[in-house]
C-alpha positions in Angstrom: -40.7 -12.3 9.3 -38.6 -13.5 6.4 -36.0 -11.2 4.8 -38.1 -11.1 1.6 -40.9 -9.4 3.5 -38.7 -6.3 4.0 -38.0 -5.8 0.3 -39.7 -2.7 -0.9 -39.9 -0.1 -3.7 -42.5 2.3 -5.0 -42.9 5.1 -7.5 -42.7 7.9 -4.8 -40.1 10.5 -4.1 -38.5 8.1 -1.7 -37.7 5.6 -4.4 -37.5 7.4 -7.7 -35.8 10.6 -8.7 -38.8 11.7 -10.7 -42.3 10.5 -10.1 -43.5 12.2 -13.3 -40.4 12.2 -15.5 -39.9 13.9 -18.9 -39.2 12.1 -22.1 -35.5 11.2 -22.4 -34.9 12.0 -18.7 -32.7 9.6 -16.7 -34.6 8.3 -13.7 -32.8 6.8 -10.7 -34.7 3.9 -9.2 -34.1 2.5 -5.7 -34.9 -0.9 -4.1 -34.8 -1.3 -0.3 -33.5 -4.5 1.3 -33.1 -5.4 5.0 -29.5 -5.1 6.3 -29.2 -8.8 6.7 -30.0 -10.3 3.4 -28.6 -13.1 1.2 -28.8 -11.1 -2.1 -25.7 -11.3 -4.2 -26.8 -9.2 -7.2 -29.8 -7.1 -8.2 -31.0 -6.3 -11.7 -33.6 -3.8 -12.9 -35.8 -5.3 -15.6 -37.6 -3.0 -18.1 -38.9 -3.0 -21.6 -37.4 -0.7 -24.2 -39.1 -0.5 -27.6 -40.8 -3.8 -26.9 -37.7 -5.7 -25.9 -36.7 -6.8 -22.3 -33.6 -5.3 -20.8 -31.7 -6.3 -17.6 -29.9 -3.3 -16.1 -27.4 -3.5 -13.2 -28.2 -2.0 -9.8 -25.6 -1.2 -7.2 -25.7 -0.6 -3.4 -25.7 3.1 -2.7 -26.7 3.6 1.0 -27.0 1.8 4.3 -29.1 3.0 7.2 -29.7 1.6 10.6 -32.4 -0.7 9.2 -31.9 -1.1 5.5 -29.6 -1.2 2.5 -30.6 0.5 -0.7 -29.7 -0.5 -4.3 -29.9 2.0 -7.1 -30.2 1.7 -10.9 -31.2 4.0 -13.7 -33.8 4.1 -16.5 -33.9 6.3 -19.5 -37.4 7.4 -20.3 -37.1 6.8 -24.0 -40.8 6.2 -24.4 -44.0 7.7 -22.7 -44.6 4.6 -20.6 -42.0 2.5 -18.8 -42.6 -0.7 -16.9 -40.1 -2.2 -14.6 -39.5 -4.8 -11.9 -36.5 -6.1 -9.9 -34.6 -9.4 -10.2 -32.7 -10.6 -7.0 -30.1 -13.3 -7.0 -29.4 -15.3 -3.9 -27.3 -18.5 -3.4 -30.5 -20.5 -3.4 -32.9 -18.8 -5.8 -33.6 -16.1 -8.4 -36.5 -13.9 -7.3 -38.7 -11.4 -9.1 -40.2 -8.5 -7.3 -43.0 -6.2 -8.5 -46.0 -4.5 -6.9 -47.8 -7.8 -6.4 -44.9 -9.1 -4.3 -42.1 -11.7 -4.7 -42.1 -14.5 -7.3 -39.9 -17.4 -8.1 -40.7 -17.1 -11.8 -41.1 -14.2 -14.2 -44.5 -12.6 -13.5 -46.8 -11.0 -16.0 -46.4 -7.3 -16.6 -49.8 -6.1 -15.2 -48.4 -5.6 -11.6 -45.1 -4.0 -12.7 -44.0 -0.6 -11.5 -45.0 2.0 -14.1 -43.6 5.4 -14.9 -45.6 7.8 -17.2 -43.7 10.6 -18.9 -46.5 13.2 -18.8 -47.0 16.3 -16.8 -50.7 16.6 -17.1 -51.7 14.4 -14.1 -53.2 16.8 -11.5 -51.0 16.6 -8.5 -53.5 18.5 -6.3 -56.1 15.8 -6.3 -54.4 13.4 -3.8 -53.6 16.3 -1.4 -57.2 17.3 -0.8 -60.5 16.1 0.6 -63.5 16.4 -1.7 -67.0 17.4 -0.6 -69.7 16.0 -2.8 -72.8 18.2 -3.1 -76.2 17.5 -4.6 -77.0 21.2 -5.3 -80.8 21.2 -4.7 -80.4 19.7 -1.3 -77.4 21.4 0.4 -78.3 25.1 1.2 -80.6 27.9 0.2 -79.3 31.3 -0.6 -83.0 32.4 -0.5 -83.2 34.4 -3.7 -84.9 32.0 -6.2 -88.4 30.7 -6.4 -89.9 27.9 -8.4 -92.2 28.6 -11.3 -94.5 25.6 -11.5 -94.5 23.4 -14.6 -95.4 19.8 -15.7 -92.8 17.4 -17.0 -93.2 13.7 -17.9 -96.6 13.7 -16.2 -95.5 15.2 -12.9 -95.9 18.7 -11.5 -92.8 20.6 -10.2 -93.3 21.5 -6.5 -91.3 23.4 -3.9 -90.7 21.3 -0.7 -90.3 22.5 2.9 -86.7 22.0 3.9 -87.6 19.8 6.9 -89.6 17.2 4.9 -88.3 14.0 3.4 -88.0 13.7 -0.4 -91.0 12.2 -2.1 -90.8 8.7 -3.8 -90.2 8.9 -7.6 -93.6 7.4 -8.2 -95.2 10.3 -6.5 -93.0 13.2 -7.6 -90.9 12.1 -10.6 -87.8 13.9 -9.2 -89.6 17.2 -9.4 -89.7 17.8 -5.6 -87.4 20.8 -5.4 -86.0 22.1 -2.1 -84.5 25.1 -3.9 -81.0 24.7 -2.7 -78.8 27.0 -4.8 -75.3 28.1 -5.7 -75.4 31.1 -3.5 -76.3 28.8 -0.6 -73.2 26.8 -1.2 -71.1 30.0 -1.4 -72.5 31.2 1.9 -71.4 27.9 3.5 -67.8 28.0 2.4 -66.7 28.7 6.1 -68.3 25.4 7.0 -66.4 23.6 4.3 -63.1 25.3 5.5 -63.9 24.3 9.1 -64.4 20.7 8.0 -61.1 20.7 6.1 -62.5 20.5 2.6 -60.1 21.2 -0.3 -62.3 20.5 -3.3 -66.0 20.5 -4.1 -67.7 18.1 -6.6 -71.1 19.3 -7.7 -73.8 17.1 -9.3 -75.1 18.6 -12.6 -76.1 22.3 -12.5 -77.1 22.8 -16.1 -80.6 23.8 -17.2 -82.9 20.8 -16.7 -86.4 20.0 -15.5 -85.6 17.5 -12.7 -83.8 17.8 -9.4 -80.9 15.5 -10.5 -80.4 17.5 -13.8 -79.0 14.6 -15.7 -81.7 15.3 -18.3 -80.0 18.5 -19.5 -81.8 21.0 -21.7 -78.9 23.3 -22.4 -75.3 22.7 -21.4 -74.4 26.4 -21.7 -76.9 27.6 -19.2 -76.7 27.1 -15.5 -80.2 26.4 -14.2 -82.0 29.6 -13.1 -83.4 27.7 -10.1 -79.8 27.5 -8.9 -79.1 31.1 -9.6 -77.9 31.0 -13.2 -74.5 31.6 -14.7 -73.7 34.7 -12.7 -74.3 32.9 -9.4 -72.0 30.1 -10.6 -69.2 32.6 -11.4 -69.6 34.0 -7.9 -69.3 30.6 -6.4 -66.2 29.6 -8.3 -64.5 32.9 -7.4 -65.3 32.5 -3.7 -64.2 28.9 -3.6 -60.9 29.7 -5.3 -60.4 32.6 -2.9 -60.7 30.0 -0.1 -58.2 27.7 -1.9 -61.0 25.2 -2.7 -61.1 23.5 -6.1 -64.3 22.7 -7.9 -65.3 20.0 -10.5 -68.6 19.7 -12.3 -70.7 16.6 -13.1 -71.9 16.2 -16.7 -73.5 13.5 -18.7 -72.2 13.5 -22.3 -73.7 10.0 -22.8 -77.2 11.4 -23.1 -79.2 14.6 -23.0 -82.7 15.3 -21.8 -85.6 14.9 -24.2 -86.2 18.6 -24.0 -82.7 19.5 -25.1 -82.8 21.9 -28.1 -80.6 19.5 -30.1 -83.0 16.7 -29.6 -86.1 18.8 -30.3 -84.5 19.9 -33.6 -83.7 16.2 -34.4 -87.3 15.2 -33.8 -88.7 18.1 -35.8 -86.4 17.7 -38.8 -85.1 14.3 -39.9 -82.7 16.0 -42.3 -81.2 18.3 -39.7 -77.6 18.2 -38.5 -78.8 17.5 -35.0 -80.5 14.3 -36.1 -77.0 12.8 -36.4 -76.3 13.7 -32.8 -78.7 10.9 -31.7 -79.5 7.3 -32.5 -82.7 6.7 -34.6 -83.7 3.3 -36.0 -85.2 2.7 -39.5 -88.7 3.4 -38.2 -87.7 6.8 -36.8 -87.7 5.7 -33.2 -84.9 7.1 -31.0 -82.7 5.0 -28.7 -82.1 6.1 -25.1 -80.0 5.3 -22.1 -81.4 2.1 -20.5 -84.6 2.7 -22.6 -85.5 5.7 -20.5 -87.5 7.9 -22.9 -86.4 11.2 -21.2 -82.7 10.4 -21.8 -81.9 10.0 -25.6 -78.4 8.7 -26.1 -75.8 10.8 -28.0 -74.2 9.3 -31.1 -70.4 10.0 -31.4 -70.3 9.0 -35.1 -71.2 12.7 -35.5 -68.0 14.7 -35.8 -70.0 17.9 -35.4 -71.3 16.6 -32.0 -67.7 16.1 -30.9 -66.8 19.6 -32.0 -69.6 21.1 -30.0 -69.0 19.1 -26.9 -65.2 19.3 -26.6 -63.1 20.1 -29.7 -63.9 23.8 -30.3 -62.5 26.5 -28.0 -66.1 27.5 -27.1 -67.3 23.9 -26.8 -69.1 22.8 -23.7 -66.3 21.1 -21.9 -63.7 23.7 -22.8 -65.8 26.8 -22.0 -66.2 26.0 -18.3 -62.5 25.5 -17.9 -61.9 29.0 -19.3 -62.7 32.4 -17.9 -65.1 33.5 -16.5 -66.0 30.0 -15.1 -62.5 28.6 -14.5 -63.6 25.2 -13.1 -60.9 22.7 -12.1 -62.2 19.5 -13.8 -65.1 17.3 -14.9 -66.8 14.2 -13.6 -68.3 12.2 -16.4 -71.6 10.5 -15.6 -71.8 6.9 -16.8 -68.3 7.4 -18.2 -67.8 3.7 -19.0 -71.0 3.7 -21.1 -70.4 6.9 -23.0 -69.9 6.6 -26.8 -70.9 3.0 -26.7 -73.9 1.4 -28.4 -73.6 -2.2 -29.6 -71.5 -2.1 -32.8 -70.4 1.5 -32.0 -67.6 1.1 -29.4 -66.0 4.6 -29.5 -65.6 5.3 -25.7 -61.8 5.0 -25.5 -61.4 7.0 -28.7 -63.7 9.8 -27.5 -62.1 10.1 -24.1 -58.6 10.1 -25.6 -59.8 13.1 -27.7 -61.4 14.7 -24.7 -58.2 14.5 -22.7 -56.1 15.9 -25.5 -58.5 18.9 -26.0 -59.1 19.7 -22.3 -55.5 19.3 -21.1 -54.5 21.8 -23.8 -56.7 24.3 -22.0 -55.9 23.5 -18.4 -53.1 21.0 -17.9 -54.0 20.1 -14.3 -57.7 19.8 -14.9 -59.1 16.7 -13.2 -60.8 14.2 -15.5 -62.9 11.8 -13.4 -65.1 9.0 -14.8 -67.9 7.2 -13.2 -67.4 3.4 -13.3 -68.5 0.9 -10.8 -66.3 -2.0 -11.8 -62.8 -2.6 -13.0 -61.5 0.7 -14.4 -58.1 -0.3 -15.7 -59.1 0.2 -19.4 -59.6 3.9 -18.7 -56.4 4.3 -16.6 -53.6 4.2 -19.2 -52.7 7.9 -18.8 -54.4 8.9 -22.0 -58.0 9.0 -20.9 -59.2 9.6 -17.3 -57.1 10.8 -14.4 -59.2 8.9 -12.0 -62.4 7.0 -11.4 -65.0 7.1 -8.7 -63.5 4.3 -6.7 -66.6 2.1 -6.1 -64.6 -0.9 -7.2 -61.7 -0.7 -4.6 -63.2 1.5 -1.9 -67.0 1.6 -1.5 -67.8 -2.0 -2.5 -65.0 -3.8 -0.5 -65.5 -1.6 2.6 -69.2 -2.1 2.6 -68.7 -5.9 2.1 -66.4 -5.9 5.2 -69.5 -4.6 7.2 -71.6 -7.4 5.8 -73.6 -5.5 3.2 -74.6 -7.5 0.1 -72.9 -6.4 -3.0 -74.8 -3.6 -4.8 -75.1 -5.4 -8.1 -75.7 -8.9 -6.7 -78.3 -8.0 -4.1 -81.2 -7.8 -6.5 -80.3 -11.3 -7.8 -80.3 -13.0 -4.4 -82.9 -15.3 -2.9 -85.0 -13.5 -0.4 -83.7 -15.6 2.5 -80.0 -15.5 1.5 -77.8 -14.2 4.3 -74.8 -12.3 2.9 -71.7 -13.1 4.8 -69.2 -10.5 6.0 -66.1 -10.4 3.8 -62.9 -11.5 5.4 -60.0 -9.1 6.0 -58.0 -11.0 3.4 -60.7 -10.8 0.8 -61.2 -7.0 1.3 -57.4 -6.4 1.2 -57.1 -8.4 -2.0 -59.9 -6.5 -3.6 -58.3 -3.2 -2.8 -54.7 -4.1 -3.7 -55.6 -5.9 -7.0 -56.8 -2.5 -8.2 -54.0 -0.3 -7.0 -51.2 -2.6 -8.1 -52.4 -2.6 -11.7 -52.8 1.2 -12.2 -49.9 3.3 -13.5 -48.4 4.5 -10.3 -48.9 8.2 -10.9 -52.7 7.5 -11.3 -53.1 5.9 -7.8 -53.1 9.3 -6.2 -55.8 10.6 -8.5 -58.4 7.9 -7.4 -61.7 9.3 -6.1 -62.4 7.3 -2.9 -65.8 7.2 -1.4 -68.2 5.3 0.8 -71.4 7.1 -0.2 -72.8 9.0 -3.2 -76.0 10.3 -4.8 -76.5 6.9 -6.4 -76.6 4.5 -3.5 -78.2 4.5 0.0 -76.0 6.1 2.7 -74.2 3.4 4.5 -74.9 4.8 8.0 -78.7 4.7 7.4 -78.6 0.9 7.2 -79.5 0.3 10.8 -79.1 -3.4 10.7 -75.4 -3.3 10.0 -74.3 0.2 11.0 -72.0 0.4 14.0 -70.8 3.9 14.9 -67.3 2.9 16.2 -66.8 0.6 13.3 -67.7 3.5 11.0 -64.7 5.4 12.3 -62.5 2.6 11.0 -64.3 2.6 7.7 -63.7 6.3 7.0 -60.1 6.0 8.4 -59.3 3.4 5.7 -61.0 5.6 3.1 -58.6 8.4 4.0 -55.6 6.1 4.0 -56.2 4.9 0.5 -54.1 6.6 -2.2 -56.1 9.3 -3.9 -58.6 11.8 -2.6 -61.4 10.9 -0.2 -64.9 12.3 -0.9 -67.3 13.2 1.8 -70.9 13.0 0.5 -72.7 16.0 2.0 -74.1 15.3 5.4 -72.2 12.1 6.1 -70.1 14.0 8.5 -73.1 14.6 10.7 -74.9 11.3 10.0 -77.6 13.0 8.0 -80.8 11.0 8.0 -81.9 9.0 5.0 -83.7 5.9 3.6 -81.3 3.2 2.3 -83.9 1.5 0.2 -84.4 4.2 -2.5 -82.2 6.6 -4.5 -84.4 9.5 -3.2 -83.5 8.3 0.3 -79.8 9.3 -0.1 -80.7 12.8 -1.2 -82.3 14.3 2.0 -81.8 18.0 2.5 -78.8 19.0 4.6 -79.5 19.5 8.3 -78.2 22.9 9.5 -79.5 22.7 13.0 -76.2 21.6 14.7 -78.2 20.4 17.8 -79.2 17.5 15.6 -75.7 16.6 14.4 -73.6 13.8 15.5 -70.7 16.0 16.6 -68.4 13.1 17.4 -68.6 11.8 13.8 -68.1 15.4 12.6 -64.9 15.6 14.6 -63.6 12.3 13.0 -64.1 13.6 9.5 -62.7 17.0 10.4 -59.5 15.6 11.9 -59.0 13.2 9.1 -59.4 15.9 6.5 -57.0 18.3 8.3 -54.5 15.5 8.8 -54.7 14.8 5.1 -54.0 18.4 4.4 -50.9 18.4 6.6 -49.3 15.0 6.1 -47.1 14.1 3.1 -47.6 10.4 4.0 -51.4 10.7 3.5 -51.0 12.7 0.3 -48.3 10.8 -1.6 -47.0 8.0 0.6 -46.8 4.3 -0.2 -49.6 2.0 0.8 -48.9 -1.4 2.1 -50.8 -4.3 3.6 -49.1 -5.5 6.9 -51.4 -8.2 8.1 -54.8 -9.9 7.5 -57.0 -12.3 9.3 -60.5 -13.7 8.9 -61.9 -10.7 10.8 -59.2 -8.0 10.5 -56.7 -6.2 8.4 -53.8 -3.9 9.1 -52.6 -1.4 6.5 -50.1 1.4 6.4 -49.7 4.7 4.5 -46.1 5.9 4.8 -43.0 7.7 3.7 -39.5 7.2 4.9 -40.2 9.7 7.7 -43.7 9.0 8.8 -46.4 6.2 8.9 -50.1 6.0 9.6 -51.1 2.4 10.5 -54.7 1.3 10.8 -55.9 -1.9 12.5 -59.5 -2.6 11.6 -61.8 -5.5 12.6 -65.3 -6.7 11.6 -65.4 -9.4 14.2 -68.0 -9.8 16.9 -65.4 -10.7 19.5 -62.0 -9.3 20.5 -59.4 -9.4 17.8 -55.7 -9.8 18.7 -53.4 -7.9 16.4 -49.6 -8.5 16.1 -48.3 -6.4 13.2 -44.6 -6.1 12.5 -44.0 -2.4 12.0 -40.2 -2.9 11.5 -41.2 -3.5 7.9 -41.7 0.3 7.8 -38.5 1.3 9.6 -39.7 1.9 13.1 -37.4 1.7 16.2 -37.8 -1.8 17.7 -38.7 -0.5 21.1 -40.7 2.6 20.1 -43.9 3.8 21.7 -46.8 4.6 19.4 -50.0 6.4 20.2 -53.6 6.2 18.9 -54.5 9.4 17.2 -58.1 9.2 18.6 -57.5 8.8 22.3 -53.7 8.9 22.7 -53.6 5.3 24.0 -50.0 4.2 24.2 -48.4 1.0 22.9 -44.9 -0.2 23.4 -43.4 -2.1 20.5 -41.5 -5.3 21.2 -38.8 -5.9 18.5 -40.9 -3.7 16.2 -44.1 -5.6 16.7 -47.3 -3.7 17.6 -49.6 -5.9 19.8 -53.1 -4.8 20.7 -56.6 -6.2 21.2 -59.3 -4.6 19.2 -62.8 -4.6 20.8 -65.7 -6.1 18.8 -66.0 -4.2 15.5 -63.0 -2.2 16.6 -60.3 -0.1 15.0 -57.2 1.8 16.0 -55.2 4.3 14.0 -51.7 5.2 15.0 -49.2 7.7 13.7 -45.5 7.2 14.1 -42.1 8.5 13.1 -39.8 6.3 11.0 -36.1 5.9 10.3 -35.1 5.4 6.6 
């Protein structure tokens, strides 16, 4: 290892005096160097009112392994970028989150401080549980009244049957899972280690997915209605479990009372809530006629959805509902239609309105690709991390990319991504976000919109899966368990309906080993500051493996993870983290012991293997 490899800083309590500073606050910033280094001077570079500044840093502390330099920044503005400049006898080096450079790098990987106190600190300290309400649990009180919608007849399904294909049922095959059923299963969530619940839409709607909302103010009676929802939230909060709701404010259902008024009266106020062409035809999301798109040129629409105190988004944050946040369906497409590109304007207004009601409300957007535009601190707190969690981890297993798969030749064999490629895809995302938004990312490997990974029998390997979920839990942010993943719930990976099977409550049919993995990871997350707010660092990559660490100055979790078909030799230098050179470390899964030699962890991973160790550090 070169001395440059030991240089480190981060926006955590180990390296800054205020992770979320106030305006005008003086923030002390530290940089760590190895004890033996050639650095003669360190400067802290930042931008103040658009102009670059070079501020002196001074040595303030030496430990057994490291020397620390400290400088100070004044938060004169809401957002502050900074990096470090190191002078040696042979070179001038620039250090930011992307690493060390011999030239001034661009600002997109600089460290970033945001002077705002409305970023929900609770998110990165909890494990989410994602529930599709119709398919989780029955409370047993509600029956389906048959009706016909879009040419299909609503039907009640036996709990032990598979969902019907869309062509056969049109998403009207109800299992009658309900909110009381979720409430009755809170002890199960507590046993698993869940700290927050994310519910797919619960508002009045004709289909099982309920993205075709009829009335935002009414909780679907098939789920128990508004009173059942109030009971659920109260019980979850009593159990110290947060709850966020899913909503589409990009479109409504065609039966929504606004849209019906808009169709009936071309001169109505509601007509302006939607897009109509000169022939009177309405425009819809992806040309789906049951999902007419909302038009945010209407100021009245904005009032009703989020500006007024009794608006849709505000009312559920207030008593008697008291939810803890929102997940915005197709967030990156909301308030966008060709020449109308109002998405960022609308979400900035939404944030301002909702944070005034509940400062620590979690605002989560759906976005499958690069989310940086929404992560400036003035729109979303986080995004569903398909881009830097689900997609790279699945590609490491050899799954064809979700978006490219339909475009591939039939005989194309998708190659497994290398360890280096997966690491780069993950770190390119995290090193561009404002630092305080890294811990509000919503990490996942499955959801209601994509086939469950473990149901892909051609690539699923159970032991490898342990490494996959371990890496998901190590990533900064919250990890989301899609209901049933913890027991390897059955499914069909070829259809959307196939990832929405009813939950299996017969524990004789569970994979209890996988349940124990999820359970232990969720409880470790609850108890470990390193897994809640620690730094995240890549230690090593190879063609078939990667080694990453999540750590504070006191503790580290290190994962070695391979996708190779043969044994993979690992030699990772943990002295980069501050470990004793001759320390012994232990696998958290089977307590296998490893003796470090000069700080290097050497092990052989079996084919498709993984090993997670937890160790104490010295600053």
